[in-house]
N, C-alpha and C positions, 0 to 999 in steps of 0.2 A: 201422274205423279211427277213432281219436279225432279230433275236429274240429280241435284245435290242431295235431296232427301233419299232417293233410291240408292245413291252411293253409300250413305250412312247405313241404311238397312242391310245392304249387301255386305258391309264390313262386320255385321253382327248377326251371323246366320242363325244362331240358336235363339237369341233374344227376340229377333224379328220374325220368328216362325208364325206366331198368331197374327202379327201385324200384316204380313204379306198374305196370309191366308184369308183374313177378314176382307181386305181390299181387293182380293181376287174375285169376290162376290158382290161387293157393295161399293157404291160410288164415294169418292173422297169429297166431302163437303167443306173441309177446312184443313189446311196443312201449314204447319209452323215449324221453324227450327231455330236453335241458337247453339252455337258451337257444334257439338255432335249429338245434341238432344233433339228428338223429333216428336211432334204431336200431330196425329192425324185423326180427323173426325169422319164418321160415317154412320148411317142409320140401318140397323136391322130391326130388332124389337124396340130398342131405344137408340138415341143418338149417343154413340160411344166415342170417348176420347182415348185413343191408343197411344201409349208412351213407349219410346225406345231410346235408350241412352244410359250413361253411367255417371253423370256429373251433377251434383245437387245445385250448383250455381247456375248451370245451363237450364236445369229444370225450373228453377225459380224465375228466370228470365222468360222462358217460354210461357209459363202460366200467367205471368204479368201481361203478355201480349194477348193471351187467350181470354182472360177475364171470365173464366168459368161459364162459357156459353152453354155447356151441358154439365150436369152434375154426376154423370155416369163415366167412370174411368176403368180401363182395362189394361192388362199387362203391367200391373203395378207391383213393384218389388218393395220389400220392407224399408229399404233406405229412402224410398221416395215419400213414404207416408208423412214424416214431419214437415216436408215442404208442401205437400198437397193440402195438409190439414192446418197449415199455418193460420189461415183465416176462415176455415170451414170445419165442420164436424162430420163424422161418419154416421150415416143413417143405417147402412148395412154393409157388410164385408163378407165376401166368399173367398176363402183362401184355398189354394190347391198346390200340389207338387206337379211339376211338368216333367214328363218322361218322353224321350224321343227314340226312334228306331234309327240307328246309324245306317248310313249308306252301305249297301252290300250285304246287309243282314236280311235274309229272306226266310221267314218262318215256314214250317211245313204247311201244306194246304189243309183246309178243313176236312174232317172225317164225315160230318153229317151234311145232308143237303140243305143249303141255304140259298135264298134268293132275295133280290132287292124288294123293298117295300113300296107300295103305292101311296100317293099323297092322301088318299081317302082313309088311311089307317091312322091319321094324326089324332083324331078324337080318342080312339082306343088307347093309343100310346100315352097321350096326355093324362087321361083319366087314371092311369096306373103309375104316373111319374112321381118320384120322391122329391122333385124340385119344382112343385107348382108355384112356389113363391118367386122363382127365378125364371120362369118360362111361361109359354102360352100355347094353346092349340095352333094358332096361326104361325107361331115361330116354328113349331115342329113340322107343320105342313110345308113351310118354306124350305126347311132343311131337307125334307124328303124329295123336294123338287129339284134342289140345287146340287146335291152331292150324293155320295155313296151311302147305302144303307144295307141292312141285312135282317132277315127274319127266318125263323124256323117254325114250321107248322107240324103238329102231330094230331092225327085224326081230325083234320080240318080246323084246328084251333091254333092261333098264333101264340106260341108259348115262350118265345124269346126274340129279342130284337136289339139292334144297335144302329146308330146313325152318327151324324157329326154335329158339332156346334157351329156357330156362325164364323168362327175363326178357322174352320176346317179341321179342328182337332176331333179325334174319335171320342164318342161318348154315348150317353143314354143307354149303356149296356144293361139289359134287364132280362132276367129269366123268372117266369112266374113260380111261386114257391113250390108247387107240387112237382116241378121238373128240375129243381136244383140238385146239384151233386152228381150230375150225369155228364159234365163236360160241355154243356151247351154254350155257356158263356165263353169259354176258350174257343170253341168252334166259331162262334159269331165274330170274335175278335180276329181270328185268323182270316176269315172271309173278308172282313173290312180292310185288313192290312194288305191282303192280296189285291183287292180292288184298287186301293190307293197306289200301290206299286205298279200295277198294270197301267195306270194313268200317269205314272212318273210324278206323283205328288208326295211331298214330305209326309211322314207319319209321326204323329205325336198325340199325347193324351194329357189331360189335366185331371188329377185325382186328389180328393180330399185326404189329408195326411192320416186320418184315422181309418181309412178304408184299406186295411192291410190285405184283404183278400184280392182286391183289384190290383194293388201294388205288386203282390207276389205273382199274379198272373202276367202282368206286362213284363216283369223281370224274366219270367220263364221264357217269354217269346223273344227276349234279347233287347228290350228297351233299357235305356240308361237314364238316370236322373239328371235333370238339367238345373232347375231352380224352383223356388217358391214364388208364386205370383198370385195376385188377388184381383177381384172385381169389386168396385166400390160404388155406392150411391152416397153422395154427400148431401148435406142440408144447407 
């Protein structure tokens, strides 16, 4: 990463959380800046263009240099949309609220026994995912190989799990219906947070605005709201 681009990201520690997270795992294939707007490209499941900055004119100039070499955009804030869609339309958009755990906030350890997941659990997790339109079995396998994960087994059955997304945010938190209401989801999240903190990595999540249960859970553990961000596929 170029030094001037790294300096911009360092000046925006919350906005750049997913940008730094993604490119800690994936190679930068294109990097552009104008003023203090940064665009970085890299490939996980798709080639993603990550944005960081706060000036519409700078964004317009960066996109002019970029010429939409990929149609997948991440870390998109609402003010960016009129610029990005000036000459393109949105095919799909996934919007979330980002919450982060402030430095120094350490949740209590989990009460139930959790352990990390093996990559061969990817098919099982994918088959039960609510986000099949936005993910794949290969993507989940890669996340299990590259970052922290957590699973809870009862009588030999995997009944709850959590892992990370390609930007290193915590996600995919799921408890099978028969075992819900027993605190397993909170237990998984505590385990994942502890794992992240043990490795001295930032802790953040992206939650859809209507998912009040998950929002209440992360607030209970001390997470704070940062901003709304979206992932886009353009046409």
